N, C-alpha and C positions, 0 to 999 in steps of 0.2 A: 347826573343822574346814572345810577347803576342798573344795569339790565341783568337780570339774574337768568341763568342758564337753566335751561328745561332739563329735567332729570332724564329724559329720552337721550338728549344731545350728550348729556355726561357719560351715560352707558354706551352711547355710540362710540365716544372718544375712547373709552376703556378697552371696547371690543377690537378698534381698530390698532391701539397699543399691542393688545395682546395677538392680533392677527399678525401684524408687523413681527414680533417676536417669534410666533411660530413659523412665518415664513423663513425668518433667517435661520432657525433652526432646522427646518427642513432643507433649506438649500446646503447648510453644512453636511446634514445626514447623506443628502442626495451627492454630494461632491465624494464623500467618503465610499458611496455606493458604486459611483461611477469608477472611482481609481482602483476598487477591488475588482470590479467588472472588468476592467482593463487588463489588470494583474492576471485574473483568471484567462482572459483572451490571449494574452502574450505568452503565457505558460502553455498555452494548447489545451487547457482542461476543458473549456467550453466545446471545443472540436470534438474532443474526446468523448465527452459526456453525450453530445448530440449524436454522434455515430453509434454510439452503444445504445440510445433510446430508439434511434431509426431503425436498428437491427431488431431490437425487441418489437418494436412496432409491426415490423414486416414479417416477424415469424408466424408462420401459418398455424402452428400449434404452439400457444402460449406456454411457457414453462410454468410450473408449480410455483416455484419460488423465484420471482422477477428479481430480487436482490442476488441469489447466487448467480444468476443469469448476466448481470451488470458485473459482478465481479469476475467471473470466468472472462468475459471479453475485455475486461480491463486489466487482465492478468494477475489480479489479486488473489483469486482463490488458490487453495493449497494444491498438492498433487491430487490427481484423481485417484480413486480408490483402486484401479486397477493398477496404475503406476506404483503405488504405495506397495502393494503385494508384491508386484515384480521386482521393486528394489529390496524388498525384505528378503525375498528368496535369493536375490543375487548377493546380498549381502551375507547370508548363510552359508551360501557356497563358497564365498571368498574367504570367510572365516575358517571353513575346513581345510581350505587349500593353504591357508597360511598355517594353521596348525599343522599339517602334513609336511611342509616346508620346514618349520622348526623342528620337528623331529629328525627330518631326514638331514638337516644341518648338523644336529647335536650328534647324529649317528656317523656322520663323515667326520667331524672333529675327534670323535674318540677313536675312530678308525686311524686318523691320521697321526695321533699322538702316540699310537702303537709303533708306528713305523719311525717316527723322529727320535726317540732315544736310540733306536737301533743304527740309524744314519749317524749320530754324533759319535757313537762307539766307533764305527767303521772308519770314520776319518782321522781318529786319533792315532 
């Protein structure tokens, strides 16, 4: 005599099979997540991010742009506007000095060429 399985029991077995599959997949995903977390921790990323977020939390006056605050504290942000202007002015000044030195060099070479032929004539 064969006993028939109730439909509820069949559904239960299907759900258990699906749950086993899902748990195995979850463990694999969790393992990858854990590996990634260890990688970030070993590289010092977690400590850096934690320190920056704590600094942001402890700011009495919250910045308007939290992302810029984080970039600045991680050293990602570009130069400050004041720094950029200072560097531009310095570049302009150095460019002028360079041009002056080139002109002076050309003048001195021309003057030197005036005397070199005379020196050659005198030695002969």
